[in-house]
C-alpha positions as CSV (number, residue, x, y, z in Angstrom):
1,X,72.2,86.4,87.5
2,X,71.6,88.9,84.7
3,X,72.3,91.8,87.1
4,X,75.7,90.2,88.1
5,X,76.7,90.0,84.5
6,X,75.7,93.6,83.9
7,X,77.7,94.7,86.9
8,X,80.8,92.8,85.8
9,X,80.5,94.2,82.3
10,X,80.3,97.7,83.8
11,X,83.0,97.6,86.5
12,X,85.3,94.8,85.2
13,X,87.1,97.1,82.7
14,X,87.4,99.8,85.3
15,X,88.9,97.4,87.8
16,X,91.4,96.1,85.2
17,X,92.3,99.7,84.4
18,X,92.9,100.7,88.0
19,X,95.1,97.6,88.6
20,X,97.1,98.5,85.5
21,X,97.6,102.0,86.9
22,X,98.8,100.5,90.2
23,X,101.3,98.3,88.4
24,X,102.6,101.2,86.3
25,X,103.0,103.5,89.3
26,X,104.8,100.9,91.3
27,X,107.2,100.1,88.5
28,X,108.0,103.8,88.0
29,X,108.7,104.3,91.7
30,X,110.8,101.2,91.7
31,X,112.9,102.5,88.8
32,X,113.3,105.9,90.5
33,X,114.7,104.1,93.6
34,X,117.0,101.9,91.6
35,X,118.4,104.8,89.5
36,X,119.0,106.8,92.7
37,X,121.1,103.9,94.0
38,X,123.0,103.8,90.7
39,X,123.6,107.6,90.9
40,X,125.0,107.3,94.4
41,X,127.4,104.6,93.3
42,X,128.5,106.5,90.2
43,X,129.1,109.7,92.2
44,X,131.2,107.8,94.7
45,X,133.7,106.8,92.1
46,X,134.1,110.2,90.5
47,X,137.7,111.4,90.5
48,X,137.1,114.3,92.8
49,X,140.8,115.0,93.4
50,X,141.0,116.6,90.0
51,X,138.1,119.0,90.6
52,X,138.3,122.6,91.7
53,X,137.0,123.5,95.2
54,X,133.5,124.6,94.0
55,X,132.9,121.3,92.2
56,X,134.2,119.3,95.2
57,X,131.7,121.1,97.4
58,X,128.9,120.3,95.0
59,X,129.9,116.7,94.8
60,X,130.1,116.5,98.6
61,X,126.6,118.0,98.8
62,X,125.2,115.4,96.3
63,X,126.9,112.6,98.2
64,X,125.4,113.7,101.5
65,X,121.9,113.9,99.9
66,X,122.2,110.5,98.3
67,X,123.3,108.6,101.4
68,X,119.8,107.3,101.5
69,X,118.3,106.3,98.2
70,X,115.4,108.3,97.0
71,X,112.3,106.4,98.2
72,X,108.7,107.5,97.7
73,X,106.5,106.7,100.6
74,X,102.8,106.7,101.2
75,X,101.9,109.2,104.0
76,X,105.5,108.9,105.2
77,X,105.0,105.3,106.4
78,X,105.1,102.7,103.7
79,X,107.6,102.7,100.8
80,X,105.9,102.4,97.4
81,X,107.3,99.8,95.1
82,X,106.6,96.6,93.3
83,X,106.6,94.5,96.5
84,X,104.2,96.8,98.3
85,X,101.8,96.9,95.4
86,X,102.0,93.1,95.1
87,X,101.0,92.8,98.8
88,X,98.1,95.3,98.2
89,X,96.9,93.3,95.2
90,X,97.0,90.0,97.2
91,X,94.9,91.5,99.9
92,X,92.4,92.9,97.4
93,X,92.1,89.6,95.6
94,X,91.5,87.8,98.9
95,X,88.9,90.3,99.8
96,X,87.1,90.0,96.4
97,X,87.3,86.2,96.6
98,X,85.8,86.1,100.0
99,X,82.9,88.3,98.8
100,X,82.1,85.8,96.0
């Protein structure tokens, strides 16, 4: 029993810190994706007809690049965001609970 308390006191703060980092990273990536969607919408409503040719081409380039919102993926398979991290945490908590 004493060894369990010693282990929890050692690794408990580390576990909390790692979960905090996962939350922070997922929120940051979610903000990046949301802001890229906002940027796409704002660029779409720019009055391009008043621009010179060079700026029109630049705007067209940006619009083509922003057709898909910027999304950060893990190994090119899973999009990283708040929902993904919530699923990971649920799985981790279930695994930890089954070990207890």
